[in-house]
MARMAR-843569 format. One record per residue (C-alpha): residue number from 1; residue in one letter; y, z, x. Coordinates in steps of 0.2 Angstrom, whole numbers, plus 5000, padded with zeros to 4 digits. Each point is the difference from the previous one (the first is absolute). Layout:
<nodes>
NODE  num  residuo    c2    c3    c1
NODE  NUM        a     Y     Z     X
...
</nodes>
This chain:
<nodes>
NODE  num  residuo    c2    c3    c1
NODE    1        x  5598  5740  5432
NODE    2        x  4982  5005  5001
NODE    3        x  4995  5018  5004
NODE    4        x  4993  5002  5018
NODE    5        x  4983  5008  5001
NODE    6        x  4991  5011  5013
NODE    7        x  4985  4995  5011
NODE    8        x  4995  4986  5012
NODE    9        x  4996  4999  5018
NODE   10        x  4997  4987  5014
NODE   11        x  4983  4996  4992
NODE   12        x  5005  5000  4982
NODE   13        x  5018  4993  4998
NODE   14        x  5011  5006  4986
NODE   15        x  5005  4983  4994
NODE   16        x  5009  5008  4984
NODE   17        x  5014  5008  5011
NODE   18        x  5004  4983  5009
NODE   19        x  5010  4994  4985
NODE   20        x  5003  5015  4990
NODE   21        x  5018  5000  5005
NODE   22        x  5003  4982  4995
NODE   23        x  5007  4998  4982
NODE   24        x  5003  4981  5001
NODE   25        x  4985  4991  4993
NODE   26        x  5004  4984  5010
NODE   27        x  4999  5010  5016
NODE   28        x  4985  5010  4995
NODE   29        x  4991  4983  4996
NODE   30        x  5005  4993  5017
NODE   31        x  4994  5015  5010
NODE   32        x  4984  5002  4990
NODE   33        x  4995  4982  5002
NODE   34        x  5005  5001  5019
NODE   35        x  4987  5014  5001
NODE   36        x  4987  4988  4994
NODE   37        x  5007  4985  5011
NODE   38        x  5000  5010  5016
NODE   39        x  4984  5011  4998
NODE   40        x  4988  4998  5014
NODE   41        x  4984  4992  4995
NODE   42        x  4988  5013  4994
NODE   43        x  4985  5004  4989
NODE   44        x  5010  4998  4984
NODE   45        x  5003  4982  5005
NODE   46        x  4981  4998  5004
NODE   47        x  4996  5007  4982
NODE   48        x  5012  4988  4992
NODE   49        x  4992  4985  5009
NODE   50        x  4982  5005  4996
NODE   51        x  5004  5004  4981
NODE   52        x  5009  4983  4998
NODE   53        x  4988  4991  5012
NODE   54        x  4984  5005  4990
NODE   55        x  5007  4992  4985
NODE   56        x  5003  4984  5010
NODE   57        x  4982  5001  5006
NODE   58        x  4994  5000  4982
NODE   59        x  5012  4986  4995
NODE   60        x  4994  4989  5014
NODE   61        x  4982  5004  4997
NODE   62        x  5001  4996  4982
NODE   63        x  5009  4984  5003
NODE   64        x  4990  4993  5013
NODE   65        x  4982  5006  4995
NODE   66        x  5001  4988  4986
NODE   67        x  4998  4985  5012
NODE   68        x  4983  5007  5004
NODE   69        x  4995  5005  4983
NODE   70        x  5003  4984  4990
NODE   71        x  4986  4992  5010
NODE   72        x  4988  5014  4994
NODE   73        x  5006  4998  4982
NODE   74        x  4995  4982  5001
NODE   75        x  4982  5005  5004
NODE   76        x  4999  5013  4986
NODE   77        x  5009  4991  4986
NODE   78        x  5000  4981  5003
NODE   79        x  4981  4997  5001
NODE   80        x  4999  4997  4981
NODE   81        x  5017  4995  4997
NODE   82        x  5003  4985  4988
NODE   83        x  4998  4984  5011
NODE   84        x  5003  5008  5016
NODE   85        x  5005  4988  5014
NODE   86        x  4990  5010  5012
NODE   87        x  4988  5015  4995
NODE   88        x  5006  5016  5008
NODE   89        x  5018  4994  5005
NODE   90        x  5015  5007  4990
NODE   91        x  5010  4987  4991
NODE   92        x  5016  4995  5011
NODE   93        x  5011  5003  4985
NODE   94        x  4993  5018  4997
NODE   95        x  5001  5004  5018
NODE   96        x  5018  4995  5001
NODE   97        x  5004  5009  4984
NODE   98        x  4992  5017  5006
NODE   99        x  5010  4999  5016
NODE  100        x  5017  4995  4992
NODE  101        x  4998  5014  4987
NODE  102        x  5003  5013  5013
NODE  103        x  5016  4991  5006
NODE  104        x  5006  4998  4982
NODE  105        x  4999  5019  4997
NODE  106        x  5007  5004  5017
NODE  107        x  5016  4990  4995
NODE  108        x  5002  5011  4984
NODE  109        x  4997  5016  5010
NODE  110        x  5012  4996  5014
NODE  111        x  5014  4996  4989
NODE  112        x  4997  5014  4987
NODE  113        x  4996  5014  5012
NODE  114        x  5014  4994  5011
NODE  115        x  5013  5002  4986
NODE  116        x  4993  5016  4993
NODE  117        x  5000  5008  5017
NODE  118        x  5019  4997  5001
NODE  119        x  5002  5007  4982
NODE  120        x  4989  5015  4999
NODE  121        x  4996  5004  5018
NODE  122        x  4988  4996  5014
NODE  123        x  4990  5016  4997
NODE  124        x  4997  4998  4981
NODE  125        x  4993  4982  5003
NODE  126        x  4990  5004  5016
NODE  127        x  4982  5003  4996
NODE  128        x  5000  4992  4983
NODE  129        x  4997  4983  5008
NODE  130        x  4985  5008  5010
NODE  131        x  4993  5007  4984
NODE  132        x  5001  4982  4992
NODE  133        x  4991  4993  5015
NODE  134        x  4986  5012  5000
NODE  135        x  4997  4999  4982
NODE  136        x  5000  4980  5000
NODE  137        x  4989  5000  5015
NODE  138        x  4986  5011  4993
NODE  139        x  5002  4990  4983
NODE  140        x  4996  4983  5010
NODE  141        x  4985  5008  5009
NODE  142        x  4993  5004  4983
NODE  143        x  5004  4984  4991
NODE  144        x  4987  4987  4993
NODE  145        x  5000  4986  4989
NODE  146        x  4994  5000  4981
NODE  147        x  4997  4987  4987
NODE  148        x  5018  5002  4994
NODE  149        x  5009  5001  5017
NODE  150        x  4997  4992  5017
NODE  151        x  5000  5009  5017
NODE  152        x  5014  4990  5006
NODE  153        x  5012  5005  4985
NODE  154        x  4995  5019  5003
NODE  155        x  5003  4999  5019
NODE  156        x  5016  4991  4998
NODE  157        x  5007  5013  4987
NODE  158        x  4996  5014  5012
NODE  159        x  5006  4992  5015
NODE  160        x  5017  4996  4992
NODE  161        x  5001  5019  4996
NODE  162        x  4995  5004  5018
NODE  163        x  5013  4988  5006
NODE  164        x  5014  5009  4991
NODE  165        x  4995  5016  5009
NODE  166        x  4999  4991  5017
NODE  167        x  5017  4992  4996
NODE  168        x  5008  5017  4997
NODE  169        x  4993  5006  5017
NODE  170        x  5011  4987  5010
NODE  171        x  5017  5006  4996
NODE  172        x  4996  5018  4998
NODE  173        x  4990  5002  5017
NODE  174        x  5013  4990  5009
NODE  175        x  5016  5009  4994
NODE  176        x  4993  5017  5000
NODE  177        x  4994  4998  5018
NODE  178        x  5017  4992  5004
NODE  179        x  5010  5014  4992
NODE  180        x  4991  5014  5009
NODE  181        x  4999  4991  5017
NODE  182        x  5009  5004  5015
NODE  183        x  5012  4986  5005
NODE  184        x  4993  4998  5017
NODE  185        x  4982  4997  4995
NODE  186        x  5003  4994  4982
NODE  187        x  4993  4982  5003
NODE  188        x  4984  5007  5009
NODE  189        x  4997  5012  4985
NODE  190        x  5002  4987  4987
NODE  191        x  4990  4988  5011
NODE  192        x  4986  5013  5001
NODE  193        x  4999  5001  4981
NODE  194        x  4998  4981  4999
NODE  195        x  4988  4999  5014
NODE  196        x  4988  5009  4989
NODE  197        x  4998  4984  4991
NODE  198        x  4990  4993  5015
NODE  199        x  4989  5016  5000
NODE  200        x  4997  4997  4981
NODE  201        x  4995  4982  5004
NODE  202        x  4988  5006  5013
NODE  203        x  4993  5013  4989
NODE  204        x  4996  4987  4987
NODE  205        x  4990  4990  5012
NODE  206        x  4991  5016  5007
NODE  207        x  4995  5006  4982
NODE  208        x  4994  4982  4996
NODE  209        x  4990  5000  5016
NODE  210        x  4992  5017  4996
NODE  211        x  4996  4994  4982
NODE  212        x  4992  4984  5006
NODE  213        x  4990  5009  5013
NODE  214        x  4994  5013  4987
NODE  215        x  4992  4986  4989
NODE  216        x  4994  4990  5015
NODE  217        x  4982  4999  4994
NODE  218        x  5005  4994  4982
NODE  219        x  5012  4987  5006
NODE  220        x  4989  4993  5013
NODE  221        x  4988  4994  4987
NODE  222        x  5011  4986  4994
NODE  223        x  5004  4985  5011
NODE  224        x  5016  4996  4991
NODE  225        x  5011  5007  4986
NODE  226        x  4993  4987  4988
NODE  227        x  4983  5009  5000
NODE  228        x  5007  5018  5002
NODE  229        x  4993  5007  4984
NODE  230        x  4990  5015  4994
NODE  231        x  5000  5014  5013
NODE  232        x  5012  4990  5011
NODE  233        x  5013  4998  4986
NODE  234        x  4999  5018  4995
NODE  235        x  5003  5005  5018
NODE  236        x  5016  4989  5001
NODE  237        x  5006  5007  4984
NODE  238        x  4999  5018  5007
NODE  239        x  5008  4994  5016
NODE  240        x  5016  4993  4992
NODE  241        x  5002  5016  4990
NODE  242        x  4998  5011  5015
NODE  243        x  5013  4990  5010
NODE  244        x  5013  5000  4986
NODE  245        x  4997  5018  4995
NODE  246        x  5002  5007  5018
NODE  247        x  5019  4995  4998
NODE  248        x  5003  5015  4989
NODE  249        x  4994  5012  5013
NODE  250        x  5015  5001  5012
NODE  251        x  5012  5000  4985
NODE  252        x  4992  5016  4993
NODE  253        x  5003  5008  5017
NODE  254        x  5018  4995  5001
NODE  255        x  5004  5004  4982
NODE  256        x  5004  5019  5001
NODE  257        x  5012  4997  5015
NODE  258        x  5009  4986  4991
NODE  259        x  5003  5011  4984
NODE  260        x  5007  5014  5010
NODE  261        x  5011  4991  5012
NODE  262        x  5019  5006  4998
NODE  263        x  5013  4988  4993
NODE  264        x  5009  4991  5014
NODE  265        x  5017  5008  5003
NODE  266        x  5009  4984  5000
NODE  267        x  4995  4996  4982
NODE  268        x  5004  5018  4995
NODE  269        x  5018  4998  5009
NODE  270        x  5004  4983  4995
NODE  271        x  4992  4997  4983
NODE  272        x  4996  5017  4993
NODE  273        x  5016  5006  5008
NODE  274        x  4993  5018  5002
NODE  275        x  5005  5005  5018
NODE  276        x  4993  5018  4999
NODE  277        x  4983  4993  4995
NODE  278        x  5001  4986  5013
NODE  279        x  5004  5013  5014
NODE  280        x  4986  5011  4996
NODE  281        x  4988  4985  4999
NODE  282        x  5005  4995  5017
NODE  283        x  4996  5017  5007
NODE  284        x  4983  5000  4990
NODE  285        x  4995  4983  5007
NODE  286        x  5004  5005  5018
NODE  287        x  4991  5017  4998
NODE  288        x  4985  4991  4992
NODE  289        x  5002  5008  4982
NODE  290        x  4998  4990  4984
NODE  291        x  5018  5002  4994
NODE  292        x  5016  5010  5001
NODE  293        x  5005  5014  4988
NODE  294        x  5019  5002  4999
NODE  295        x  5009  5014  4991
NODE  296        x  5002  4992  4982
NODE  297        x  5017  5007  4998
NODE  298        x  5006  4992  5017
NODE  299        x  4990  4984  4995
NODE  300        x  5010  4998  4983
NODE  301        x  5016  5003  5009
NODE  302        x  4995  4988  5013
NODE  303        x  4996  4986  4987
NODE  304        x  5017  5003  4992
NODE  305        x  5009  4999  5017
NODE  306        x  4990  4984  5005
NODE  307        x  5005  4991  4984
NODE  308        x  5018  5002  5004
NODE  309        x  4999  4999  5019
NODE  310        x  4986  4989  5006
NODE  311        x  5007  4983  5006
NODE  312        x  4984  4990  5000
NODE  313        x  5000  4988  4985
NODE  314        x  4989  5005  4985
NODE  315        x  4986  4988  4996
NODE  316        x  5003  4988  4985
NODE  317        x  4996  4983  4995
NODE  318        x  5019  4995  5002
NODE  319        x  5000  5008  5018
NODE  320        x  4983  4991  5004
NODE  321        x  5008  4983  4995
NODE  322        x  5016  5004  5009
NODE  323        x  4990  5005  5016
NODE  324        x  4989  4985  5001
NODE  325        x  5013  4987  4994
NODE  326        x  5008  5002  5016
NODE  327        x  4993  4988  5012
NODE  328        x  4998  5012  5015
NODE  329        x  4989  5011  4989
NODE  330        x  4991  4986  4989
NODE  331        x  4995  4990  5016
NODE  332        x  4991  5015  5006
NODE  333        x  4989  5001  4984
NODE  334        x  4998  4981  5001
NODE  335        x  4994  5002  5018
NODE  336        x  4988  5014  4997
NODE  337        x  4993  4992  4984
NODE  338        x  4999  4982  5007
NODE  339        x  4992  5006  5016
NODE  340        x  4987  5009  4991
NODE  341        x  4997  4985  4988
NODE  342        x  4997  4988  5014
NODE  343        x  4989  5012  5010
NODE  344        x  4988  5004  4986
NODE  345        x  4997  4982  4995
NODE  346        x  4991  4998  5017
NODE  347        x  4994  5018  5003
NODE  348        x  4991  5002  4983
NODE  349        x  4995  4982  4999
NODE  350        x  4990  5003  5016
NODE  351        x  4995  5018  4998
NODE  352        x  4993  4999  4983
NODE  353        x  4990  4984  5004
NODE  354        x  4993  5006  5017
NODE  355        x  4983  4994  4994
NODE  356        x  5007  4982  5000
NODE  357        x  5006  5002  5018
NODE  358        x  4984  5009  5005
NODE  359        x  4990  4986  4992
NODE  360        x  5010  4988  5011
NODE  361        x  4996  5009  5016
NODE  362        x  4982  5004  4996
NODE  363        x  5001  5018  4994
NODE  364        x  4995  4999  4982
NODE  365        x  4982  4993  5001
NODE  366        x  4983  5006  5005
NODE  367        x  4981  4997  4998
NODE  368        x  5000  5011  4984
NODE  369        x  5011  5010  4988
NODE  370        x  5000  5015  5011
NODE  371        x  5006  4990  5016
NODE  372        x  5013  4991  4989
NODE  373        x  5008  5016  4994
NODE  374        x  4998  5009  5017
NODE  375        x  5009  4986  5009
NODE  376        x  5014  4999  4988
NODE  377        x  5003  5019  5001
NODE  378        x  4999  4999  5019
NODE  379        x  5012  4985  5001
NODE  380        x  5013  5009  4990
NODE  381        x  4998  5015  5011
NODE  382        x  5002  4989  5016
NODE  383        x  5016  4992  4993
NODE  384        x  5008  5016  4995
NODE  385        x  4995  5009  5016
NODE  386        x  5005  4986  5012
NODE  387        x  5016  4995  4992
NODE  388        x  5007  5010  4985
NODE  389        x  4998  5019  5006
NODE  390        x  5007  4996  5018
NODE  391        x  5015  4991  4992
NODE  392        x  5004  5015  4989
NODE  393        x  5000  5013  5014
NODE  394        x  5009  4989  5012
NODE  395        x  5014  5000  4987
NODE  396        x  4999  5019  4998
NODE  397        x  5002  5001  5019
NODE  398        x  5015  4988  5002
NODE  399        x  5009  4999  4983
NODE  400        x  5012  5014  5006
NODE  401        x  5004  4993  5017
NODE  402        x  4999  4981  4997
NODE  403        x  5007  5001  4982
NODE  404        x  4995  4994  4983
NODE  405        x  5009  4983  5000
NODE  406        x  4994  4993  5017
NODE  407        x  4982  5004  4995
NODE  408        x  5002  4992  4984
NODE  409        x  5008  4984  5008
NODE  410        x  4987  4999  5013
NODE  411        x  4985  5003  4987
NODE  412        x  5006  4986  4989
NODE  413        x  5003  4988  5015
NODE  414        x  4983  5003  5007
NODE  415        x  4992  4998  4983
NODE  416        x  5009  4983  4997
NODE  417        x  4993  4994  5017
NODE  418        x  4982  5007  4997
NODE  419        x  4999  4992  4983
NODE  420        x  5006  4984  5006
NODE  421        x  4987  5000  5014
NODE  422        x  4986  5004  4987
NODE  423        x  5006  4988  4987
NODE  424        x  5003  4984  5011
NODE  425        x  4986  5003  5013
NODE  426        x  4988  5007  4988
NODE  427        x  4986  4987  5002
NODE  428        x  5001  5002  5019
NODE  429        x  5000  5019  5002
NODE  430        x  4982  5004  4997
NODE  431        x  4994  5016  4993
NODE  432        x  5004  5011  5015
NODE  433        x  5018  4993  5001
NODE  434        x  5003  5002  4982
NODE  435        x  4993  5018  5000
NODE  436        x  5012  5004  5015
NODE  437        x  5015  4993  4992
NODE  438        x  4996  5009  4984
NODE  439        x  4999  5017  5009
NODE  440        x  5016  4997  5009
NODE  441        x  5008  4995  4984
NODE  442        x  4994  5017  4992
NODE  443        x  5008  5009  5015
NODE  444        x  5017  4992  4998
NODE  445        x  5000  5003  4981
NODE  446        x  4999  5018  5004
NODE  447        x  5010  5001  5016
NODE  448        x  5013  4991  4990
NODE  449        x  5005  4997  4982
NODE  450        x  4986  5009  4991
NODE  451        x  5006  5016  5007
NODE  452        x  5019  4998  5001
NODE  453        x  5001  4993  4982
NODE  454        x  4993  5017  4995
NODE  455        x  5011  5010  5011
NODE  456        x  5018  4992  4999
NODE  457        x  5002  5001  4980
NODE  458        x  4996  5019  5002
NODE  459        x  5015  5002  5011
NODE  460        x  5014  4988  4997
NODE  461        x  5005  5004  4982
NODE  462        x  5010  5014  4993
NODE  463        x  4990  5015  4994
NODE  464        x  5004  4998  4981
NODE  465        x  4992  4982  5001
NODE  466        x  4988  5001  5014
NODE  467        x  4984  5002  4990
NODE  468        x  5006  4986  4988
NODE  469        x  5004  4988  5014
NODE  470        x  4984  5004  5009
NODE  471        x  4990  4997  4984
NODE  472        x  5009  4983  4997
NODE  473        x  4997  4995  5018
NODE  474        x  4982  5004  4999
NODE  475        x  4997  4992  4983
NODE  476        x  5008  4984  5008
NODE  477        x  4986  5001  5013
NODE  478        x  4986  5002  4987
NODE  479        x  5007  4985  4990
NODE  480        x  4998  4991  5016
NODE  481        x  4982  5006  5001
NODE  482        x  4997  4993  4982
NODE  483        x  5007  4983  5005
NODE  484        x  4989  5000  5015
NODE  485        x  4984  5003  4990
NODE  486        x  5004  4990  4984
NODE  487        x  5010  4985  5007
NODE  488        x  4996  4998  5018
NODE  489        x  4983  5008  5003
NODE  490        x  4991  4988  4988
NODE  491        x  5007  4985  5009
NODE  492        x  4987  5004  5014
NODE  493        x  4986  4992  4990
NODE  494        x  5010  4983  4997
NODE  495        x  4991  4985  5005
NODE  496        x  4981  5000  5001
NODE  497        x  4992  5017  5004
NODE  498        x  4983  4999  5008
NODE  499        x  4987  5013  5005
NODE  500        x  5006  4999  5018
NODE  501        x  5019  4999  4996
NODE  502        x  5003  5009  4984
NODE  503        x  5019  5001  5003
NODE  504        x  5005  4982  5005
NODE  505        x  5019  5004  4997
NODE  506        x  5001  5017  5010
NODE  507        x  5009  4992  5014
NODE  508        x  5014  4994  4989
NODE  509        x  5001  5017  4992
NODE  510        x  5003  5007  5017
NODE  511        x  5014  4988  5002
NODE  512        x  5008  5006  4984
NODE  513        x  4999  5018  5006
NODE  514        x  5009  4994  5016
NODE  515        x  5015  4994  4989
NODE  516        x  5001  5017  4991
NODE  517        x  5000  5009  5017
NODE  518        x  5014  4989  5005
NODE  519        x  5010  5005  4985
NODE  520        x  4997  5018  5004
NODE  521        x  5010  4998  5016
NODE  522        x  5015  4995  4990
NODE  523        x  4999  5015  4988
NODE  524        x  4998  5011  5015
NODE  525        x  5017  4996  5005
NODE  526        x  5007  5008  4984
NODE  527        x  4993  5018  5004
NODE  528        x  5009  5013  5011
NODE  529        x  4993  5008  5015
NODE  530        x  4996  5018  4995
NODE  531        x  4993  5008  5016
NODE  532        x  5007  5017  5004
NODE  533        x  5013  5000  4986
NODE  534        x  5001  5013  4987
NODE  535        x  4996  4995  4982
NODE  536        x  5018  5005  4995
NODE  537        x  5007  4989  5014
NODE  538        x  4990  4985  4994
NODE  539        x  5006  5003  4982
NODE  540        x  5018  4999  5007
NODE  541        x  5004  5018  4997
NODE  542        x  5005  5006  5017
NODE  543        x  5019  4997  5005
NODE  544        x  5002  4992  5017
NODE  545        x  4984  4990  5000
NODE  546        x  4999  4980  4998
NODE  547        x  4992  5002  4983
NODE  548        x  5012  5012  4993
NODE  549        x  5005  4996  4982
NODE  550        x  5013  5012  4991
NODE  551        x  4992  4996  4984
NODE  552        x  4984  5008  5005
NODE  553        x  5009  5017  5001
NODE  554        x  5000  5005  5018
NODE  555        x  5009  5015  5005
NODE  556        x  5006  5008  5016
NODE  557        x  5000  4992  5017
NODE  558        x  4983  5004  5005
NODE  559        x  4983  4991  4997
NODE  560        x  4987  5009  4992
NODE  561        x  4990  5002  5016
NODE  562        x  5014  5009  5009
NODE  563        x  4999  5019  4998
NODE  564        x  5010  5012  5011
NODE  565        x  4996  5018  5003
NODE  566        x  5017  5005  4991
NODE  567        x  4994  4990  4985
NODE  568        x  4985  5011  4997
NODE  569        x  5009  5016  5004
NODE  570        x  4988  5005  5014
NODE  571        x  5009  5015  5006
NODE  572        x  4984  5010  5001
NODE  573        x  4992  4991  4985
NODE  574        x  4988  4989  5010
NODE  575        x  4990  5016  5004
NODE  576        x  5005  5012  4986
</nodes>
């Protein structure tokens, strides 16, 4: 039994005394986690959202800015290329390779960081991925070609490294937000973190617009990219470096806060099996401190007691296989991974090739190079503001009332219909109709599966495998994005491309995307509804609930969200 301490009042609650009289580590775990689950929404929740969200802002900026930058690279490096098909236009294979490089690195980062966060802890890995992103982003901005190395090879190398950092941010930001969130608003908190992806896309367009406007005089001297040389080419070279380099700025701001975040109490309880430290970290988080500092003697005694008494299974390869070889658990991982795969085939296939869509609707051309770049940046901003950003925040507003599963079902269904319309009626829509449907599709991507595929994997798996499972699910999505860019995307130029119709097969590509959205409806049926349920209930640890599995080590008759005044021994403690 821990020693009770003096101090505390109505403003500064003495959390230590709440559980000082409880010797059973399982009961202390239940009550400490309930403190997090039932905590009213406060500034510490806002802090968690902002710290995780800035990372996602950086991720999205770095991923989607490249769609604007590759056009500029063509102007700088493809004027004197050996046998260029078009002077000043990047080779299509080089364009695809640069975009795919990030996704390839992201797959490695998602799986690697996901597994490591379940082994060594969330805190030890959080911030490391941001350091990788910052370093690789600055390295890209300073890259150039040489007689022995092409610019494509250099950028691909650094974007793979950057992708590893971006990949690590997916499972870490999701599960840290999830494990610190109050049950009532967990979906909104996780959705807010992910919604920063839309702000990152918007920022990429704004920075590009500012850079283009800053070099207006130089860019206006060239009618087309084919004759953009000399001062014009030098200006474009500066522009793409500014756009890429800016991606490191928000990461630098968030880095300190990531490195000083406390370990999540759920990891400390279930994996580290250190109840004293977990209890102190819970109090530290709610009080806005970096981490808890338990009495070391009590901590050693607590660890020894937890080794003997904690009923939550220990993480191991054998336990991992036992858990997921059961269909009721394996189907959830299949559902989250499959849904993310089918989603990203279409989502990244469109988003990373916005310039193609903008070209089809008349937003990628102009009287000179300045107007061409300006219109491309404006077109991207229009699409993001009209469809993507509203979709993200509608999800935040409704995900804890409507639920994750209905939103994902609805999103996939609407996208199936929209892509069918775009694909089969492509030649009859006109530019205004195509733009309208594209914006609506962006809305239902984000008020739909793009948000929920991020949220659900951070909730529905047991703590000891939550990060690994989220990483595997996210990596499945990035494999889908690679398929979209390498296999499906190039199909758009099949047939006979012309200056007025450079993507003659784009309508059929949209029809293929419709099929993938239809498959997403099927995989959505495999995932559970997680709204307003504690993470322990979703993991099957709470007796008396539909998900309860004795093998998951649930104890007692109460859910982790149920705390009575008697449990926390409040006879004067609440205000002592």
